[in-house]
N, C-alpha and C positions, 0 to 999 in steps of 0.2 A: 131664412139666408139672407144677409144682407149682399145687394149686389155692385162692386165698384169697377170702373174701367182703370186697367194700369196702362198708360201711355207711356213711349220713350220718346222722347226727341231726339232730333238733329241726324236720323239718318240718314245715310252719305256725309255727314261731315266730315268724315277722315277714317280709315279704315277700320282700325280697334273699334270707333262707335258700330260700325255696320257690323261684325261680326258679332259685337256683344249683343246688340239688340236681337240679331237674329237668333241667336246661340239660347235667348233669353225667351224667346215665340216658339223654338221648339218644344223647351222644357215645360210649357205653359205657363212661364211667370209674368208675362206683358200679354195683354190684350188689342194692344193698338200701337200704331209708332208715326211718326208725322215726316216726312224727307222734306230733306233742304235741296229744291230739283235743281237751282242754280250751279250746287256743286258738280266738279266734272266727273265725279265720281258715281253719278246717280245711273247714268244707262249700262256702269257696269254692275254695280255693286245693288242692283233691281234682281240679279240672280238668285241672291241670298233670300229673299221676297216672295220669290216667284212660287217655291212647293211652302208657302204657309198662306196661301190668298184665304184656304175655306177656315183657316182660325186666327187669324187677327184684324183688324183694322188698319186701312192702310191711309194715310193723308197729306195731304200741302203743308208744309209747316211756312207759311208764307214767312217771304223773308225780304229786311229794308235795311238789314245793320250788320248782318255780318263782310266778311271779306270778297264773298261772294259778290255779293249785291252792289258792294263798293264797287265792283270789275265790271261788273254786269252795268256801271252808269247809272245808275236811279240811288243806290244806296249810301248810307251817311252812318257814322258813328250811334249809336243808341242816346247822345246829350244833343247833337244835333237831329237827329227825327224827331226827340219829343219837343223839342223847342218849334220844331218845323212846324208839326202837328197841334202844339196849343197857341203856335200864334196865326193859324189855320193857314198856312204858306203850303201846305200839303193838298191839293185839289182833288176832288173825286173823280172830274174828268181827266185827271194827271194821274191818277192813280190806277184807276181802271184799267189802261194797254199794261201796266205792270202787272198787276193782277190777271191780266188775262193770260199773258205770256208764261208766270209761271204754273198758270194752269195749262196751257198747253204742252206746257214742258213735262208735268208731271202726266199727262195724257198718253204724250206720244210713249212714252217710255213704258207704264203701267199696262195701257191698253184699255184702262177705263177709269171711271171720274172717281174722284177720292171721295173716302167714307165720308168723311170729315175736311174738316179745315180750320188747323190752329195759328199761333203766328210765332216766332222767334224773336224771345225779346216781350211778346204779349202787343205786337205792332198791331194783331189783327182789330185792335181795338183804339186803336187810334183815331185823333181826330181825322176826315178828311179819308183815310183806309176807310174805318168802316164802312161810313157809308159807299165808297166804291164798290167794298166786298159784297155788300149785303145786294147790291144792284146786279154785278155780272152773276152772284149766285142765283139770284131771281129768273133771271134771263134766260142763262144758261142750263139750269134745269130744274126750274119752276113747274115745269110738265110732265116732267120723266117723275120715274119710279124712283129715280137715284138721285136727291137733294141731299146734298150733304149734310152731316150737323155739323155745326158750328162751337167751340171751344168758348166760354167765357170764362175772364182769367177772374173771379172772384172765390177768396175763399169762403169754408162756411164758418160760422160765428164764432167756433169755440176755438177757431185757427187763428183768427185776426192778431194783427201785430202792425208795426210800423209799413213793414213792407208790403202786406198785405194791402194794405192802403192804401198807400201808394199806388200798388198794381191794379186796387181796382178803382181807382180815380183816373186811370187814362182812360176809362170810359167801358166799364162792363156792362152798365144797366143802358147806356145809350143804344151801346151793341145788342143787347139782348132784346131791346123794345122795336129797334131797325128789322131784326131778322124776324120777329114773332109778326110785324105788318108783311113779312113776304113770305110767311108761312113755312121758313126754316127752322127747324127742330135746334132746338138749344144744349149744351148739356150745365146742369142745375147750379154744379161750384167745381172750382179747380184747387185741387190739394196738393201736398208735395215741395212745398213754396221754403228757401234757407236758403243760408249765405254761400255754401257748398264749400264751407269748414270744418265740416266734421271727417272724425275719425269713424273706424268701423261701430264703436261699441253707440257712439253719441246718434250717431244715424239711426240703427237699431230702435234706439230709444225713442227718435221721432215718429218714427217707422209706426210704434204702436201706440204714439199719441194720435196719429193721423188715420188708422184703420178705427181705433176708437172712436173718434170725433167726426167721421165723414159720414155726413147722411148717405140715403139712398142715391145709386146712381153717378156716385160724385168723380172727375177726372180724378187719378192719384197720377202726375205726372213727375218723372223722371228721366235722367240721363247717363244712362250707361254707358260703358266701353272695357275691353277684355285687354288694357294694357295704355299707359300714359304713352300719346303722340307727344312732338314737339311742336311746341308754339301752341300748345291748347293750353290756354288759363286754368282749367277747372278740370285738368286730367288726374290730378288724385283724388277727387269726388266723385268721377266719372268709374275709375275702375271701383270705387268702395264701395258704391249705389249696385255696382255688375257681380263684385262677391257677395253683393248681402241678398241680393235677390235670387240669383242662383242656387243660394246656401239651404238646409235645413230648417234652420232659426225663421227665414218669413213665411215658411210653410207653416210653421208650428205656430205663427200668429194668426194667417189665414184659419185655421181650424180651429183656435181658442175662440176667437172672436164670428165665427158662423158664417165665414165671406165667401163669396164667389165671385171671382172674376168674371168678367162680362165683357161681350165687346157693343159698344157702344152705339151701333144699330140697329143692334135689335132693342135697345133700352129706349131710345130719345124718339119721341113724336111731335111733332107739330102742333 
């Protein structure tokens, strides 16, 4: 069987996202979720995840670009963050305390280290942030048996398109090299990238292609929610994803492709 990791991003973004993610995890439809720990919902929504500790990986969704990050004082819009990163205005020494704060926030609520770290809008691999992230993870967890794995936002070759190229160019290979030098496990590839404009039929078609072309160990990310929340710019896509992943067609595709959903913490080695 081919093993894939299904990760639902944006836990604690809002109630509909947290509830949808927890429901999918209970049904065995996802095997990981990444948490927006700057959200005021995190300390309360964690109750939805606590019964699932033995079923899924729970990780940090490192955040520089959301409203939560902006309110926290270090965040900027995605274009501003990208520009600052590529102009090398984000210094590792300045990024490190931000990362440590988010890890502290995660651990204080979850009472355990994260199983992995990824990034909201892929910020984990931006210049300045990636160096600080790897250094912090190595210092914090390097001598323990709980080293988090790192998401590398690089799509499989058969899924590459313009958006995929842009995402990878944000620093996929530099992050992979840095993580390996410090002995941190890395996921081999990332799937599930699209523009969030699909309806149910098109999303199902994409899933068919993603399952077919994703190699062993790929993380397939999703952004599900049970309902549309006000001010969520991809709310309709979230509901579409939730309904598909909770439905019979998804299970049918997994069986047809002989795919087993797995936890990355059981797959990835440094």
